[in-house]
Structure formats: C-alpha cells, structure tokens
Phi, psi and omega in degrees: 000315182293326179299318179295321179297315179296316177297322178295316179295318178296319179295318177297319178296319180297318178294318179298319178297325179289331184267358178292133179289151180281162178292342178286330179074218180292114184300323182290321178292321178298320177295317179294323177294318176296320180291324176301312181296320178297316177302318181297303186287338178263008173075026181265070185300318182294320179294321180296313181297327181293337179277345185285150177290159179290353180283351181261147174270112184306320181295319180295316179297310182300324178293333181272341184304314180303319179290315181297325180298336181289350181286337185228150175298150178289159177103178182301130179284157175290169177295129182280161174256124179287131179256336179154173181212166178208139178241138184216132174235130181213183176291351180262007178115179179257134178226152178222125181237145174213154182238136178225151178232132182252128178260121175249166180305327184247358184197166170249138177242117176258132179237121175255121184242132178242127179257150178231133177283112185243105183055051178068011177237132176284126177232158180277120179278321180189165175213151180234127182244126180230146179241142177233121181282139179278150169272165181304126176081002180283148171223174181298336180287339179281353182089190182298144176248154181243132179303143181281000000 
C-alpha cells in the first residue's frame, strides 16, 4: 500500500514538473521582445515602430529612441537571459510582460517589454531599458554589480 502511495506521489510530481511554465514564457512574445531590442540597438526605428500598439504616438516614440539607444552598445545584441514573465487579463485588456537581460563586456542591459492584445493581435504597449555597469571582472554568475 505504501509503495503505491509513493509511486502515486512520484507520478504526480512528474506530471506537475512537465506542466510547469518555463521562465521564457510565451515563445512568440519572447521572440518579439528580442526582435524589438535588436531593432532598437541596430537603429531600425521603422521596424520598431511597426511593433508598437496603437496606444502609442509614433512621433513621441521616435523622438525618444536616440536617448534610449545610448543604454546599449550598437550592433547585434548578445543572446539574452530570461528573467521572468507575467500575464494579466482584466477589464482594461490583456497584457503580457517579460524581462530579459543582455550581458555585454562592460554592462548588463535589462529590457522589460509589455504587450497589449490589440484587436486579437499582440502589440508592444511599452518597453523599459535599464543599464547596470559591471565592476572589474564581474559576470552574470557573480550576481548584481554596483558601479564603482
């Protein structure tokens, strides 16, 4: 009897482990968030604006891009590390947010991207870019770094 109980618990744990969402979350939203960041750092403003929700004023977004672009080095970005995601449905619409961190030789760039379901299509409602400077010899395995 006890053997059946143990086997039942192990089977339940195995099924639960298979159904756990990944830290990457929705693969399509993750791909779109990486593409948005690539468009930003590689200067493809028109492609970035095409990803944005109709709740944004394209002229206002375009005016802010040069300043936001200064947070990360130009050129193809490194592969990001997924930090987490969140999904929310309310009377104010459906939103999906995710966070990614890009590690460069001298800094970490964190990008938080929020999607809004706009007429059954997910569009980017907004994104936030933050930079954290590395201390000498720091890597993502060392944990957070503090500017010197």
